[in-house]
N, C-alpha and C positions, 0 to 999 in steps of 0.2 A: 463908248465904253458901256458894257452890258449892265443892266440893272439887276443887282443881286438881292433886292428886297424880297421878302417872302411874307405870306399871310397864311398861317396855319389856323384855320377855324376862327379867324378874327384876331389871332395873336400876331401882331406885326413885328417884324424883325428887320434890321438893316442888312442882314445877310443870312444865309441858311445854316450857319455854323453855330450850334449851341453846345454848351457844356452839359453833359448828362448829370443826373442826380447821383452824386458819388463824392468821394473825398475832396476833389477839386472845388466843390461848391458847398463846403461845410461851414464857411463863415462869410460875413460881409466883406471882410478884408480880401478874401480870395476872389469872390465874385466881382468886386470892384476892380481888382487888378486885371481880371480876365476881360472885363468890358473896356478898360483902358488899352488892353493889348489888341482889341479888335473883334472879340467874340460878339456875335449878334444877339445871343440870348444865353440863358442859363436856367437849369432846373435845380432848384435848391435841394440840398441833401435831405432825404426823407425825414419828415417830422411825424411824431406820434408819441407813444408812451416812452418815458425816459428809460434808457438802457445802459448797461455797462459793457463796454467793448473789451476784447481780450488783447493780450500781447503774447506772441506775435500774431499777425493777422493776414499777411500777404505772402504770395509765392509766385515766382516768375518761371516761365518755361522758355528756355533758350534752344535754338536750333542752329548748330554750327556757330558761326560768328554773329548771328542775329540774336541780340538780347531782347527779351520780353516779346517773343513771338506770341506767347500766351500769358495770361495773368490770372491769378486766382486770389480770392479774398474770402475771409470769414468774418468780415466786419459787418456790424448791424447798422441800423438807422442812426440818426443824429443822437449823440450822447450829451448834447448841450441842452440846458433848460429851454422849454418852448418860449418863454418870455424873452430870453436873450435872442433867440433866432428871430422872433417877430420884430423886435426892435431893429435888428440889423437889416432885415428885409425891407422895412419901412425906409430906413436911411438910404439903402442902396437904390431903391426905386426912385427916391427923390433926386438922387445924384445922377441917375441915368434913366430919365423918363422915356427915352426913345428905344431903349433896349428891352427885349422880351425877358420878363422875369416870371418864371413859373415855379410853383412850389410843389414838391412831391409829398404825398401824404400816405400814411398807413396806420390804421387803427383796427381794433377788433371788429368783426362783422356784426355791428349793431347800429341801427338807424340813428339812435341818439348820439352815439360816439362820432359818427360821420358828420352829423349836423353841427355838432359843437365845434369840431376842429375846422370845418369849412368856414363857418362864420368868423371865427377868430383870425384865421389866416387872411381871408378876403378883406377884413377890416383894415389891414395895414397897406392895402393898395397893390395887390398882385395882378398880373395880366392873365393868369390861368392856373389851373390845378392839374397835377398829374397823379393818378391813383396808382400806387405801387402794388400791383398784383403779381409781382415777379420774383422777389428775392427767394432763392432756394434754400436758405440756411438761417438758423437762428429764429427769425420771425415766423418761418413756416412751422416750426415746432410749437408755436403758440397759436396756430390757427390763422395766421395772417400770411402775407406775401404769396408765394406760389401755392400754399395750401388753399387759398381762396382762388387764385388765378387758374388753377387746374380744374375748377368746377364751373362750367358755363352758367349754371343757375345762380351761383354766388356772385359771379362777375356781373351778371345782369342786375341782380337785386341791389348790390352795393353801388353800382353805377347809378341806378335810379334813385337811391337814397341821397347820394351826393347831389344829383340834379335837382332834387326837391329844395335844397338849400342854396345851391351855388348861383352866383350872379355872373361869374366869369366862365370862359370855356373850360370844359373838362376833357382831359386826355387820359385814356386808360392804357397803362403800360402792361404789356403782355409777357407771360413767361414762355420760354421755349421748351420748358420741361413738360411737354405734353405731346400726345400723338398727332393731333391736328390743331394747329394754332388758329385756323380759320373758325373753329367752333367757338373759341372764346372771343375772337374778333367780332363775330356776328352777335354774340351775346352782349358785348359791350355796346354795339350799335343799337341793339334792341333795348338796352337799358338807358339810352339817350346820350351816349358819349358824343362829344363834338369832334373828337379825333382819337386815334390810337397811336401808341408808340411801341416799337419792337426792334430788337429783342432785349429782354433782360438777360441776366447772366445764366450760364448753363451749369447744371449740377456737375461737380467735378471733385476729384482728388488730385492735387498737383503732382505728388510724387512721394517717394520714400527715400530717406537718407540711408545709403548702403553701409555707412559706418555705425551710426547709432540705431538704425532701424526705426527711427521716428518718422512720422509722416511729415510732409512739408505743406504748410507750416505746422508747427507743433506748439502746444501750450502745456508746459510742465510735463512733457512726455506723452501727451495725448493729442490727437488730431480729430478733425471733423470735416465732412464734405463742405465745399464752399461754392462760390460762383465763379465761372470761367468766362473770360472776356479777352479782348486784344485782337491783333491782326488775324490770328488763327481761326476765329469764329466768324469772320466775314462771309465765307461761302454759305454757312448755315443761316446767317441773318438775311442774306440776299434771297435765298430760297424762300424763307418764311415771309419776307416782304413781298416777293412776287406772288405767292399764293394768296395773300390778303389783297394785294392790289388788283388782281384779276377776278376776285370773287364778287359775284353780282350783288351780294347782300352786304358787302363791306363798302358802304357809300360815304365814308368820311375820310378826310385827309390823314396821312400817315407821317409820323416822325420816325425816321430810320436810325437805328442804333445797332452797333455790333461790328467792331473791328475797323471803324473809319479812322484812318491815320493820315491820309493825304487828300488833296483835291480830287485826284483820280477816283479814289474810293467814294468820295462824296458824289461825284458825277454819276458813278454807277448806281448808287442808291437813288438818286434823283431820276435817272432814266427808268429805273425799275419801280417807280411810283411814289417815292418819298417826296414830301413837300419841303422837307429840310432834314438835317442830320444832327445827331447828338454824339459827342465825343467824350471819352473818359481816359482810357488807357494811354492813348498817344500823348495826351496832355500830361499825364502822370510821368510818362517816360521822358518827354522832351521839354515840358514847360508850356506856358500859355502862348509864347510867341510863335508857335507853329501855325497859328491861325493866319499869320501874315502870308505865308506861302500858300495856304489853302485859298485865301481870298484872291491873291494874285493869279494863282494857277487856274482857278475856276473862271475868273474874269477873262483871262486870255483865251481859254478854251472856248467860251461862248463867243468871243469876238472872231476866233478862227472859223467857227461854225456858222457865222453870220447870224447869230441869235442875239436879240436885244434884251432878253431877260431870262431869269432862271425859270420862270413859268413855262417858257417854250421848250424846256428840256424835260420837265416832269412827266414821267409815264410813257415816254416815247418808245421804250423797249418792252412794255407790258404785253403788247399784242404779239411779240416775237417769242414769248414764253408760253409753252403749251404742254400737253400731255405726251408721253412717249408714243402712245398709239397713233398720234397725229403727225409723226415725223415721216419724211419721205424715205422709204427703204431703198429706193433706186438712186438716190443721190450718192455720188462717189468722189472721194478724194484719195490721192496717193502721196507718198513721201518722195521727195527728190533731194538729193544731197549735192551741195555745191562743192565740188572737189578742189576748187581753188582756195576756199577758205577753211575747209575741213582740216582739223589738226590730227586726224587719225588716232584719236584716243580709244576708239572702238567701243565706247559706251553704248552707242546705238545698236551696234551689231550684237553685243552681249545681251542687251535687254530684249532685242527682237528674237534672238536665237533661243534664249532660255525661257522667256516668259510671254512671247507673243506669237508671231506667225512665220518665223524663219525665212524672211524674204529680203534680208540685207546680206549681200555677198561681198566677200573680200577678193580684190583683184590686184594684179600688178600691171603697171603701164609699160610701154616699150623701153623705158629707162630703168625698169626694175623697182619703181617706187610704188608703194601700196596705195590703193584707194578703195573706197566703199561705193557700192551701187545698189539701188533698190530694184528688186525684180517686181515691177509694177503689176504684173498680172496676178501675183499672189498677195499684194499689199491690200490690207483691209482698211487702211486709213484710220488706224486707231489713235494716232498722235503720239504714241509712247516714245518713239525715237526722237521726235522734236522736243519732247518734254525733258528727256534725260540729257540731251546734247548741251554741253557747257558753253557753247559759243552761239550767241544769238544770230539768227539769219542763215546759219549753215544748212539747216534742214527746213524745207518749205513743204507745206501741205497744199497740194495743187488740185484744183477741181478738174475732173476729166469728164468728157461727154457721157451722159447716161446711156445705158444700153436699152432702157425701156422708159415708158412714160412714168411720171411721178405716181407713187402708190404708197399709201400708209398701211400700217398693220390693221387699223380699223376698217379700211376699205377692202383689204384682202379678206378679212373675216366675213365681211358682209357679202363679198362676191362668192366665197366658198359656201356660205349659208344659202345663197340663192341657187347655186348649182345643186346643192344637196336637197333642196325642196322642189327642184324641178322647174324653177322659174327662169 
């Protein structure tokens, strides 16, 4: 059976599945229940200045029959007294000494404020600290959260202030609400971060009620932008993770966050460079027991792949992620339709005819039954037909022999430049 233990910058955990700093980690009762259920670690809901939260504060985005494909919140950091949180953190760590217990922090960008809270939190026996430079609402309006996280110089400075006082590993949580997340990732490393975590929530407005015209959520007829998370943000999180994982100046381990709902999601994050993952929305949707399937699924997957530990999976896909200009322009695939399993819904034909390259034809067999066939000479291998097909496996994207040697756009530009210069 594969070893699921992880070590993120010295923070050891029995498995790579942590609860993210969020409503599920608001109290000792919740974190203790989570550890009983099997979670390897938890990041305590952000501590800082006492706040007042609103009602309502959440919004869900449903796609067809899928509930909570996306999730929005306008909730702030912990609204419970610091002393109460510290007492419960101490008790929880005593009860679960082998689980990773990290505490999220957010204070105003002042050296003394960071030093004070770091010393108070570490005094109760935590395994690490996570600096919340990501929240896009509420705290950002006060100069904290993403307001700090969007400025590399502030990320570096505040990280260095924390490192002056901290005795435990420091994780810097990055905001996705920025043009280039690697800029702040590098700044965190330069400030002395032991690890980074990403992504925090994405700035968003969940929707508008077409009856009342109020925003969703709304507070006494008014709304505000909030943070977006859930399964729908996973592709964005993976992309930002990959950019950081392959960046030569991001030399610290990464805790992956953003839309992780299953063991398969977690495996993708690990392959793309994460040392472990943090989960929020999936736990809020389905409860803490989902970690059981995550643990079993990842363990079985590692066994099937002949891997003995999670470490052997981490980062194995990073080298496969590159710039568009380095892709082989002569690589070719085409679509092929299995007429035996095709249900003739014509979705692929409509999609190709209206919005792609008009290469799927409708035919009749000798018995007068309709069937669809791809005109492969005109197929550009865009994948659209296989994406819209409602039956798995009916349309396959098949590699065909290339007509020329591999060539990238960068190589082509270089060759054309050489011809133009007469070389």
